C-alpha positions as CSV (number, residue, x, y, z in Angstrom):
1,X,-1.6,27.3,-8.1
2,X,1.8,25.5,-8.0
3,X,2.8,23.0,-10.7
4,X,4.5,19.7,-10.0
5,X,8.0,21.1,-10.5
6,X,7.6,23.6,-7.8
7,X,6.3,21.0,-5.4
8,X,9.3,18.8,-6.0
9,X,11.7,21.7,-5.5
10,X,9.9,22.5,-2.2
11,X,10.0,18.9,-1.1
12,X,13.7,18.6,-1.8
13,X,14.4,21.7,0.2
14,X,12.3,20.4,3.1
15,X,14.2,17.1,3.0
16,X,17.6,18.8,3.2
17,X,16.4,21.0,6.1
18,X,15.5,17.9,8.1
19,X,18.9,16.3,7.4
20,X,20.7,19.5,8.4
21,X,18.8,19.6,11.8
22,X,20.1,16.1,12.8
23,X,22.6,16.2,15.5
24,X,26.1,15.1,14.4
25,X,27.2,11.6,15.2
26,X,29.5,11.6,18.1
27,X,32.9,10.0,17.7
28,X,33.7,7.3,20.3
29,X,36.1,8.4,22.9
30,X,39.5,6.9,22.9
31,X,41.9,5.8,25.6
32,X,45.7,5.5,24.9
33,X,47.4,2.2,25.8
34,X,51.1,1.2,25.5
35,X,52.3,-2.3,24.9
36,X,55.0,-3.3,27.3
37,X,55.6,-6.9,26.1
38,X,58.6,-8.3,24.2
39,X,57.1,-9.4,20.9
40,X,53.8,-8.2,19.4
41,X,50.2,-8.6,20.2
42,X,46.8,-8.3,18.6
43,X,43.6,-7.9,20.6
44,X,40.0,-7.8,19.4
45,X,37.8,-5.3,21.3
46,X,34.9,-7.2,22.8
47,X,32.4,-4.3,22.4
48,X,33.5,-2.5,19.3
49,X,34.8,-5.6,17.4
50,X,37.9,-3.6,16.4
51,X,41.3,-5.3,16.0
52,X,44.1,-3.6,17.8
53,X,47.6,-4.6,16.7
54,X,50.5,-3.7,18.8
55,X,53.3,-4.4,16.4
56,X,56.3,-4.0,18.6
57,X,57.3,-3.3,22.2
58,X,56.5,0.3,23.2
59,X,53.7,0.6,20.5
60,X,50.9,3.0,21.5
61,X,47.4,2.7,20.2
62,X,44.2,4.6,20.8
63,X,41.6,2.2,22.1
64,X,37.8,2.8,21.8
65,X,36.7,3.7,25.4
66,X,34.1,0.9,25.2
67,X,36.9,-1.7,25.0
68,X,39.2,0.0,27.6
69,X,37.9,-1.9,30.7
70,X,38.7,-5.2,29.0
71,X,42.2,-4.0,28.0
72,X,42.9,-3.1,31.6
73,X,42.9,-6.8,32.6
74,X,45.4,-7.9,29.9
75,X,49.1,-8.4,30.8
76,X,51.6,-6.2,29.0
77,X,49.2,-3.4,28.4
78,X,49.5,-0.1,30.3
79,X,47.0,2.7,30.1
80,X,48.6,6.1,29.5
81,X,47.3,9.4,30.9
């Protein structure tokens, strides 16, 4: 017959095994954009809510792919391959 201590140990091992079997969270894909304007520009991603700050002409930033379609319509931003 098992005592309480052994049951707790077994429960904690079981809990860890369940966590270990979870699939890893996938990282959002990113798309590279370059700022072609003459000053600086900040854009808020409409889907992710992230703030993208292009600090100078020629600045390149990785944009969450969920926000990429909205960025495509903005002047002075160019998608890079």
